[in-house]
Rosetta silent file (secondary structure, phi, psi, omega in degrees, C-alpha in Angstrom):
SEQUENCE: MAELVQAPQEIVRVWVEGHTGKQVAVIDNQLGRVGGKVAVSFTNLMELRFVATFASAGVGLREIRKIMDEVKQTLEHPHPFATHTIFKTDGKKIVAEIAQRNGVSIYDLRTKNFEMLAVVMKSLKDDVAYDPQGDAISWRPRPKIAPNVIVHPHFSFGRPVLKDSRIPTATLAQSAKVEGSAAFVADIFDVPERQVREAIRFEQELRKAA
SCORE:     score description
SCORE:     0.000 S_00000001
   1 L     0.000  -63.133 -179.484   68.224  -82.785   13.018 S_00000001
   2 L   -52.142  -48.547 -178.352   71.221  -80.641   12.101 S_00000001
   3 L   -59.520  -42.886 -177.348   73.737  -83.486   12.966 S_00000001
   4 L   -54.867  -43.662 -173.981   71.714  -85.948   10.805 S_00000001
   5 L   -95.761    8.043 -179.203   72.053  -83.859    7.572 S_00000001
   6 L    53.224   54.184  174.069   75.723  -82.875    8.543 S_00000001
   7 L  -132.757  152.192  179.772   75.061  -79.112    8.712 S_00000001
   8 L   -64.590  144.052 -179.471   75.770  -76.563   11.429 S_00000001
   9 H   -51.612  -49.529 -175.379   72.773  -76.097   13.721 S_00000001
  10 H   -64.838  -29.001  178.665   72.564  -72.312   13.175 S_00000001
  11 H   -72.937  -51.021 -171.542   72.521  -72.815    9.243 S_00000001
  12 H   -65.430  -34.548  177.054   69.822  -75.398    9.437 S_00000001
  13 H   -64.977  -34.398  168.753   67.701  -73.202   11.650 S_00000001
  14 H   -62.158  -53.194  179.468   67.918  -70.475    8.836 S_00000001
  15 H   -46.214  -45.104 -173.419   66.852  -73.161    6.288 S_00000001
  16 H   -86.555  -41.470 -168.167   63.866  -74.023    8.385 S_00000001
  17 H  -109.321  -25.777 -176.265   62.796  -70.659    9.959 S_00000001
  18 L    83.689 -179.866 -174.569   64.571  -68.041    7.700 S_00000001
  19 E  -135.830  102.081 -174.076   66.254  -65.082    9.115 S_00000001
  20 L   -26.701  117.644  169.644   64.142  -61.879    9.868 S_00000001
  21 L    76.253    1.467 -176.198   64.718  -59.303    7.284 S_00000001
  22 L  -123.897  -55.292 -179.537   67.495  -61.285    5.604 S_00000001
  23 E  -130.116  144.435  168.780   66.476  -64.731    4.503 S_00000001
  24 L   -95.222  142.399 -170.848   63.361  -66.526    3.842 S_00000001
  25 L   -64.268  152.801 -174.593   63.109  -70.100    4.932 S_00000001
  26 L   -83.136  -34.963 -177.533   63.989  -72.690    2.309 S_00000001
  27 L  -113.922  157.876  171.599   61.452  -75.391    3.266 S_00000001
  28 L   -92.948   98.039 -171.866   57.823  -75.088    4.308 S_00000001
  29 L   -71.696  130.585 -177.900   58.071  -76.389    7.866 S_00000001
  30 L   -82.452  -19.527 -173.951   55.091  -78.610    8.652 S_00000001
  31 L  -113.600  -28.173 -175.783   55.542  -78.485   12.372 S_00000001
  32 L    74.269 -129.926 -178.483   56.923  -75.045   13.306 S_00000001
  33 E  -108.194  139.483  178.419   58.002  -74.816   16.884 S_00000001
  34 E  -128.439  120.456  179.306   57.203  -77.522   19.550 S_00000001
  35 L    59.746   35.444  177.190   57.754  -76.627   23.149 S_00000001
  36 L    81.413    2.150  178.560   59.808  -73.519   22.056 S_00000001
  37 E  -116.091  146.790  179.443   62.249  -75.559   19.892 S_00000001
  38 E   -68.052  130.739  179.159   62.396  -75.844   16.135 S_00000001
  39 L  -134.660  140.900  170.274   60.869  -79.148   15.032 S_00000001
  40 L  -120.227  150.811  173.110   60.589  -80.675   11.643 S_00000001
  41 L   -72.961  172.461  179.473   58.628  -83.489   10.114 S_00000001
  42 H   -74.412  -30.149  175.226   60.203  -86.493    8.525 S_00000001
  43 H   -57.634  -49.516  174.073   59.111  -85.123    5.207 S_00000001
  44 H   -55.923  -44.653 -177.601   60.962  -81.809    6.014 S_00000001
  45 H   -58.416  -41.703  179.434   64.042  -83.858    7.122 S_00000001
  46 H   -68.442  -28.665  170.956   64.155  -85.481    3.624 S_00000001
  47 H   -69.648  -44.865  173.658   64.016  -82.038    2.031 S_00000001
  48 H   -53.554  -34.785  169.808   66.814  -80.826    4.293 S_00000001
  49 H   -48.125  -57.011 -177.750   68.937  -83.628    2.924 S_00000001
  50 H   -65.410  -37.872  178.978   68.787  -82.039   -0.500 S_00000001
  51 H   -63.367  -55.660  178.409   69.271  -78.469    0.775 S_00000001
  52 H   -54.173  -35.298 -177.301   72.508  -79.747    2.655 S_00000001
  53 H   -74.520  -39.718  177.521   73.712  -81.418   -0.498 S_00000001
  54 H   -70.950  -50.030 -171.927   73.238  -78.195   -2.652 S_00000001
  55 H   -62.549  -37.795  179.642   74.557  -75.949    0.097 S_00000001
  56 H   -66.485  -22.948  174.794   77.716  -78.067    0.700 S_00000001
  57 L   -92.624    5.552  171.877   78.566  -77.659   -3.011 S_00000001
  58 L   100.519   -1.155  176.155   78.293  -73.907   -2.687 S_00000001
  59 L   -71.089  132.588 -177.056   74.850  -73.114   -4.086 S_00000001
  60 L   -68.005  161.013 -178.715   73.417  -70.117   -2.540 S_00000001
  61 H   -63.066  -40.978  178.214   70.204  -70.180   -0.402 S_00000001
  62 H   -61.137  -43.876  172.643   68.376  -68.002   -2.992 S_00000001
  63 H   -60.573  -47.942  176.603   69.134  -70.394   -5.696 S_00000001
  64 H   -62.748  -36.645 -178.218   68.293  -73.421   -3.804 S_00000001
  65 H   -65.830  -43.818 -176.361   64.945  -71.818   -2.695 S_00000001
  66 H   -73.706  -32.246  175.253   63.995  -70.993   -6.365 S_00000001
  67 H   -58.972  -52.357 -173.977   65.072  -74.453   -7.602 S_00000001
  68 H   -66.954  -35.452  177.337   62.965  -76.164   -4.936 S_00000001
  69 H   -65.612  -45.317  174.288   60.035  -73.836   -5.404 S_00000001
  70 H   -69.350  -36.234  172.670   59.889  -74.387   -9.172 S_00000001
  71 H   -55.581  -50.692  178.845   60.430  -78.083   -8.894 S_00000001
  72 H   -51.125  -52.170 -174.425   57.240  -78.080   -6.570 S_00000001
  73 H   -69.882  -40.639  178.197   55.272  -76.271   -9.214 S_00000001
  74 H   -62.723  -40.616 -179.914   56.503  -78.257  -12.165 S_00000001
  75 H   -88.750   -7.761  179.836   55.918  -81.650  -10.441 S_00000001
  76 L    55.520   48.515  177.178   52.625  -80.423   -8.805 S_00000001
  77 L  -144.861  129.049 -174.755   53.759  -81.710   -5.486 S_00000001
  78 L   -65.357  -20.869 -178.942   54.280  -79.831   -2.192 S_00000001
  79 L  -145.848   69.498 -170.307   57.282  -81.809   -1.162 S_00000001
  80 H   -78.951   -8.957  177.219   58.727  -83.480   -4.172 S_00000001
  81 H   -84.514    7.422  178.955   62.365  -83.789   -2.631 S_00000001
  82 H  -123.514   25.904  177.469   60.772  -86.240   -0.173 S_00000001
  83 E  -129.026  162.402  178.479   59.499  -88.518   -3.004 S_00000001
  84 H   -76.190  -18.859  177.867   60.964  -91.171   -5.241 S_00000001
  85 H   -49.785  -36.290 -173.696   59.909  -89.048   -8.337 S_00000001
  86 H   -72.180  -14.498  179.190   62.869  -86.878   -8.062 S_00000001
  87 H   -93.514  -16.008  175.409   65.247  -89.857   -8.616 S_00000001
  88 L   -68.555  164.775 -179.399   63.501  -90.977  -11.953 S_00000001
  89 H   -57.502  -44.741  179.510   64.964  -89.959  -15.192 S_00000001
  90 H   -68.394  -35.364  178.240   62.321  -87.235  -15.880 S_00000001
  91 H   -64.225  -47.590 -177.840   62.684  -86.010  -12.241 S_00000001
  92 H   -64.753  -44.502 -176.385   66.454  -85.632  -12.483 S_00000001
  93 H   -67.234  -35.720  176.669   66.203  -83.932  -15.885 S_00000001
  94 H   -65.254  -48.142 -178.648   63.529  -81.432  -14.526 S_00000001
  95 H   -56.363  -46.279 -174.454   65.708  -80.700  -11.505 S_00000001
  96 H   -67.800  -37.981 -179.322   68.715  -80.152  -13.703 S_00000001
  97 H   -77.546  -34.487 -179.928   66.897  -77.883  -16.246 S_00000001
  98 H   -65.478  -48.432 -179.419   65.224  -75.822  -13.520 S_00000001
  99 H   -60.356  -35.110  179.233   68.654  -75.300  -11.859 S_00000001
 100 H   -65.997  -43.465  172.440   70.145  -74.227  -15.018 S_00000001
 101 H   -55.575  -31.530 -173.649   67.467  -71.601  -15.464 S_00000001
 102 L   -99.565   23.791  179.313   68.185  -70.281  -12.105 S_00000001
 103 L    79.379    8.464 -174.519   71.851  -69.837  -12.843 S_00000001
 104 L  -121.674  105.858  172.665   73.105  -73.055  -11.339 S_00000001
 105 L   -86.005   93.445 -162.182   74.728  -75.507  -13.830 S_00000001
 106 L   -75.153  103.751  175.395   74.440  -78.708  -11.957 S_00000001
 107 L  -113.598  -83.684  178.894   77.440  -81.017  -12.867 S_00000001
 108 L  -122.262  106.407  173.748   79.246  -82.741   -9.920 S_00000001
 109 L   -53.708  -27.419 -179.533   78.149  -81.657   -6.505 S_00000001
 110 L   -77.397  -25.357 -179.176   81.271  -83.388   -5.094 S_00000001
 111 L  -107.679    6.360  175.153   83.640  -81.380   -7.155 S_00000001
 112 L    61.832   41.301  169.888   81.525  -78.199   -6.838 S_00000001
 113 L  -107.214   -4.154  174.360   80.744  -78.101  -10.604 S_00000001
 114 L    61.858   67.721  167.995   77.094  -78.548   -9.662 S_00000001
 115 L  -139.461  142.408  172.089   75.555  -81.532  -11.379 S_00000001
 116 L   -68.199   67.861 -176.987   73.390  -84.235   -9.843 S_00000001
 117 L   -59.421  147.985 -172.916   75.920  -86.891  -10.643 S_00000001
 118 H   -52.584  -40.216 -171.397   74.703  -90.391  -10.541 S_00000001
 119 H   -62.483  -39.750 -175.885   76.822  -91.291   -7.466 S_00000001
 120 H   -68.653  -47.791  178.325   75.294  -88.373   -5.455 S_00000001
 121 H   -69.107  -35.789 -178.786   71.700  -89.139   -6.417 S_00000001
 122 H   -64.674  -37.430  178.553   72.233  -92.949   -5.973 S_00000001
 123 H   -60.439  -50.177 -176.211   73.511  -92.306   -2.453 S_00000001
 124 H   -66.192  -41.772 -171.943   70.402  -90.094   -1.594 S_00000001
 125 H   -74.374  -54.257 -174.918   68.043  -92.599   -3.146 S_00000001
 126 H   -62.741  -19.409  171.911   69.453  -95.845   -1.844 S_00000001
 127 L   -87.692    3.804 -179.968   69.363  -94.749    1.725 S_00000001
 128 E  -120.588  127.792  176.126   65.751  -94.079    1.736 S_00000001
 129 E   -91.597  141.377  179.478   62.838  -96.523    1.743 S_00000001
 130 E  -124.750  160.444 -177.101   59.537  -95.432    0.000 S_00000001
 131 L   -89.477  172.728 -175.323   56.047  -96.484    0.099 S_00000001
 132 L   -60.944  -18.047  178.617   54.100  -97.689   -3.026 S_00000001
 133 L   -80.318  -13.825 -179.408   52.963  -94.038   -3.602 S_00000001
 134 L    96.922    4.653 -178.674   56.631  -93.040   -3.887 S_00000001
 135 E   -89.905  145.148  170.907   56.830  -91.013   -0.549 S_00000001
 136 E   -63.273  123.899  172.209   59.789  -91.485    1.734 S_00000001
 137 E  -111.014  -16.440  176.868   59.044  -93.565    4.811 S_00000001
 138 E  -160.427  156.134 -179.141   62.369  -94.259    6.469 S_00000001
 139 E  -140.387  140.044  176.875   65.935  -93.266    6.096 S_00000001
 140 L   -95.790   89.097 -171.922   69.308  -94.682    6.872 S_00000001
 141 L   -62.483  -21.956 -178.761   71.384  -91.631    7.847 S_00000001
 142 L  -141.355   71.498  177.697   74.901  -93.341    8.127 S_00000001
 143 L   -62.163  -27.775 -175.297   74.578  -96.658    6.076 S_00000001
 144 L   -86.146  -30.003  178.208   78.328  -97.310    5.915 S_00000001
 145 L   -99.230  -21.767 -172.104   78.942  -97.224    9.732 S_00000001
 146 L  -142.412   73.382 -174.378   75.410  -98.066   10.963 S_00000001
 147 L   -72.697  -10.963  179.549   73.450  -99.952    8.243 S_00000001
 148 L  -101.034    4.745  179.249   70.841 -101.118   10.890 S_00000001
 149 E   -93.221  127.927  178.332   70.133  -97.523   12.063 S_00000001
 150 E  -136.902  165.283  175.569   67.156  -95.807   10.647 S_00000001
 151 E  -119.161  123.085  177.627   64.979  -92.708   11.187 S_00000001
 152 L  -137.300  129.900 -174.678   61.302  -93.567   10.822 S_00000001
 153 L   -56.160  -23.152 -171.574   58.451  -91.076   11.695 S_00000001
 154 L   -94.420   -6.578 -175.000   56.481  -93.791   13.460 S_00000001
 155 L  -116.549  119.313  174.890   59.315  -95.016   15.770 S_00000001
 156 H    48.691   43.058  173.363   60.409  -93.228   18.889 S_00000001
 157 H    66.206   29.604  176.511   59.166  -89.812   17.737 S_00000001
 158 H    80.398   13.152  179.376   61.444  -89.927   14.705 S_00000001
 159 L   -82.616  155.355 -178.470   64.621  -90.455   16.715 S_00000001
 160 L   -62.341  137.795 -173.942   67.310  -92.779   15.195 S_00000001
 161 E  -137.802  165.439  167.698   66.534  -96.331   16.179 S_00000001
 162 E   -74.249  134.246 -163.791   67.751  -99.906   15.407 S_00000001
 163 L   -68.147  -36.030  179.269   65.619 -101.077   12.487 S_00000001
 164 L   -82.545  -52.395 -178.702   64.594 -104.463   14.023 S_00000001
 165 L   -81.519  -20.480 -175.144   64.195 -103.783   17.711 S_00000001
 166 L    70.319   13.276  178.641   63.401 -100.150   17.375 S_00000001
 167 L   -80.749  132.158  176.082   65.483  -99.128   20.387 S_00000001
 168 E   -52.819  134.466  178.638   66.850  -95.636   20.204 S_00000001
 169 H   -69.280  -29.294  175.829   70.545  -95.527   19.548 S_00000001
 170 H   -54.481  -43.096 -176.202   70.868  -92.749   22.074 S_00000001
 171 H   -66.547  -41.778 -175.534   69.508  -95.188   24.740 S_00000001
 172 H   -72.269  -44.944  178.772   71.871  -97.974   23.776 S_00000001
 173 H   -59.948  -45.490 -176.349   74.954  -95.579   23.629 S_00000001
 174 H   -71.381  -36.520  179.030   74.169  -94.025   26.955 S_00000001
 175 H   -64.006  -41.443  176.647   73.522  -97.440   28.553 S_00000001
 176 H   -64.394  -39.995 -174.386   76.969  -98.758   27.228 S_00000001
 177 H   -65.242  -40.164 -176.884   78.647  -95.615   28.625 S_00000001
 178 H   -75.559  -37.716 -173.190   77.038  -96.141   32.190 S_00000001
 179 H   -84.851  -29.237 -171.431   77.551  -99.982   32.213 S_00000001
 180 L    73.009   13.501  173.466   80.994  -99.887   30.516 S_00000001
 181 L  -151.106  128.297  176.881   80.196 -102.932   28.376 S_00000001
 182 H   -75.287  -23.521  176.798   78.379 -103.268   25.081 S_00000001
 183 H   -63.870  -47.133 -177.596   78.052 -106.957   25.724 S_00000001
 184 H   -66.427  -42.312  176.871   76.228 -106.379   28.981 S_00000001
 185 H   -60.474  -33.844  178.333   73.953 -103.838   27.262 S_00000001
 186 H   -66.968  -44.696  172.506   73.209 -106.288   24.448 S_00000001
 187 H   -53.021  -50.289  179.223   72.042 -108.787   27.054 S_00000001
 188 H   -50.167  -56.606 -169.553   69.854 -106.244   28.831 S_00000001
 189 H   -93.950   -5.775  174.866   67.984 -105.153   25.649 S_00000001
 190 L    67.066   41.562 -174.477   68.230 -108.529   23.984 S_00000001
 191 L  -127.686  151.635 -178.881   69.852 -107.278   20.702 S_00000001
 192 L   -63.049  141.188 -174.040   73.092 -108.506   19.067 S_00000001
 193 H   -59.987  -36.683 -179.268   76.236 -106.843   20.561 S_00000001
 194 H   -56.512  -41.706  179.725   77.430 -105.881   17.068 S_00000001
 195 H   -73.523  -33.868  173.632   74.256 -103.662   16.755 S_00000001
 196 H   -64.062  -39.164  176.407   74.919 -102.035   20.199 S_00000001
 197 H   -65.917  -40.210 -176.971   78.369 -101.238   18.909 S_00000001
 198 H   -66.200  -36.475  179.750   76.837  -99.931   15.731 S_00000001
 199 H   -73.600  -40.691  176.635   74.538  -97.582   17.821 S_00000001
 200 H   -59.286  -51.366  177.639   77.617  -96.318   19.729 S_00000001
 201 H   -53.780  -44.268 -175.463   79.378  -95.587   16.539 S_00000001
 202 H   -61.913  -47.381 -174.335   76.385  -93.772   15.135 S_00000001
 203 H   -66.095  -41.610  179.254   75.929  -91.537   18.232 S_00000001
 204 H   -61.430  -39.046 -177.859   79.735  -90.790   18.237 S_00000001
 205 H   -71.691  -39.517  177.663   79.484  -89.803   14.613 S_00000001
 206 H   -64.839  -34.919  172.660   76.510  -87.362   15.318 S_00000001
 207 H   -52.691  -48.576  179.630   78.583  -85.850   18.127 S_00000001
 208 H   -53.709  -43.903 -175.816   81.338  -85.292   15.648 S_00000001
 209 H   -76.344  -23.399 -175.787   78.897  -83.484   13.271 S_00000001
 210 L   -60.681    0.000    0.000   77.421  -81.393   15.993 S_00000001
């Protein structure tokens, strides 16, 4: 989860669960803890992408929480940051105006001037597939290095998988490590060798982010 949104594990835990006496959770966790571990739904994962984007630009958690809560009320949706609505002209305008009212002048998140610049919003939108109702249904976490790897709540319990075969990337990467050959693993699982290598690159990238 933390690796997928490219944020430290302990920080993401605070976003999800809060910190007793110090911080209130930023998102409304739909799952809570499962087997003693923090678990999040796919919808929450989509929200965490936005939290990570704001946080990486230096926006404080208090401001992020206020922005997200007010956007929910304004758009009358419990999880608007997991919908296509947030990327429409009105949606972007609403987020920018609400952010400004909360002391965050959103200019360019990449240069830390805080604005939902077109390139930032486009990358967040284009990497996600939406259903006809506008709700997020799948996500490509690393489209540049692994365009065939997706996260889908109905496949492999939400773990990253290859889009067509639905084989978990961790399974392919581990198999390649054991067998010592991506080509051999490709034959075993009946998938293109380039996709096995994609899965390996993806898992290596996740480890770097851990």
